[in-house]
Each structure stands twice: as structure tokens, then as C-alpha cells.
C-alpha positions, -999 to +999 in steps of 0.1 A: -658+724+100-625+725+080-597+702+092-568+721+107-538+710+087-513+723+113-525+703+143-525+666+148-558+647+145-562+639+182-594+619+178-577+596+153-546+594+174-567+586+205-584+557+187-550+544+174-535+545+209-565+528+224-561+500+199-524+498+203-521+498+241-536+462+245-512+450+218-482+465+235-493+451+268-496+416+252-461+420+238-444+430+270-464+411+296-447+377+291-412+391+284-388+400+312-360+414+292-360+452+292-342+456+259-366+433+241-396+452+255-381+485+245-374+473+210-410+461+206-425+493+220-405+514+196-414+492+167-451+492+176-452+530+180-434+537+147-455+512+128-488+524+142-482+562+137-454+563+111-434+587+133-401+598+119-381+583+148-390+564+179-365+552+205-351+551+239-322+567+257-310+548+288-293+562+319-257+550+321-254+565+356-224+584+345-240+617+335-253+605+301-282+589+283-270+562+259-289+552+228-311+521+233-335+503+210-350+525+183-367+526+149-357+552+123-326+568+109-293+568+126-294+587+159-271+605+184-254+579+206-249+598+238-267+628+254-256+645+286-282+648+312-284+686+308-285+687+270-313+688+245-349+678+249-340+643+261-316+656+287-341+682+299-369+656+302-345+632+321-333+660+344-367+673+352-384+639+352-412+655+332-427+649+297-416+676+272-436+684+241-417+706+216-438+719+187-408+732+168-374+718+177-356+748+161-372+770+189-360+747+218-329+762+234-300+737+232-318+713+209-295+686+196-300+681+159-294+644+153-314+648+121-323+680+103-355+662+092-369+662+128-393+691+132-412+683+165-407+660+194-421+645+225-399+630+252-414+609+281-392+598+311-396+563+324-390+548+358-384+514+373-409+498+398-391+517+426-398+550+409-361+556+400-357+572+366-341+548+340-343+567+307-366+584+282-388+576+253-380+600+224-405+604+196-397+627+167-419+638+138-409+653+105-440+676+108-441+708+130-465+707+160-472+670+156-477+662+193-504+671+218-516+662+252-533+631+237-498+618+228-486+627+263-514+609+281-510+577+261-472+576+259-471+581+297-496+552+300-474+530+279-443+538+298-462+533+331-471+497+319-434+491+310-422+506+343-441+480+363-419+453+347-384+468+356 
């Protein structure tokens, strides 16, 4: 069967996530500082998958998400709760997969090189939303349910610590 060049290789991604998750768990388990853990999670994801941009936006409790630890090019610093993919994910408290960011109404173009995106909300141990994990690709349609399952699992591990 010919490889589909337009869809992510979900089997390979699954294997990468399954190898990476214990490493992330080992990094964050002994560390209590939220920023240090977010920094290591973003670095681990970017290094493992070579995503274009991986980072976090944190709730400032004043109607905005503020840029937190990230790996990749310069990013937007503040995003209103109701703007863009990150704001939508935060407001709905749901993971959002966007195959083509140009087709997402209200997309905020922090970089014209970003083509697809997945945003995963994260919560504290009391289930209060604290921010979002934002992962961008420079390829169209680069994210699938496989990414959603494993990124939600990673954020669930992290949420238990805050």
C-alpha cells in the first residue's frame, strides 16, 4: 500500500509518544515548579517530533492567555480568551485540531509558516482550567486523533502536579 503523503504517520507517532511519555513523566515527577515542567514538556515534544512550534499559554485570569514556556520561533505574547485557536480551546475547554489554520475563522497568525495546529487545554488538580498546550506544524493536516489522545494524556499527568 502506498504511503499517504498528506496524512501523518499515526503508527510512527504512536510509537514515539509511547516512548516519550515515560521520559516526560520522569522529568516532571520530581519537580514541583510548574514553569520548569512546562519548559521540559515543550522541549521534549519539539525534540521528539520536530514540530514547528510547541508551547504554552497560561491564564492570567484577566481575560487573556499569556505566553509561557515554548520552543520555536517568536510567538504572540497575549491572546484573548475568545480569539484564535488557543482562545477557542481555552473557552470551550476542549482539544481543537485544525488541519489548515487558514480555514479556521479568527485564526491568529503569529507565524505565516504555521499550517496546522492542535491545542489542548490543561487543568489543575481541582479541575480548574489553567491554560493550553499549543502545537503548530509547518505541514497541512499534520495532527490526528493519535496526537490528541497522547497530548491529553501528557497534560493529564502534568495536571496532577498543579
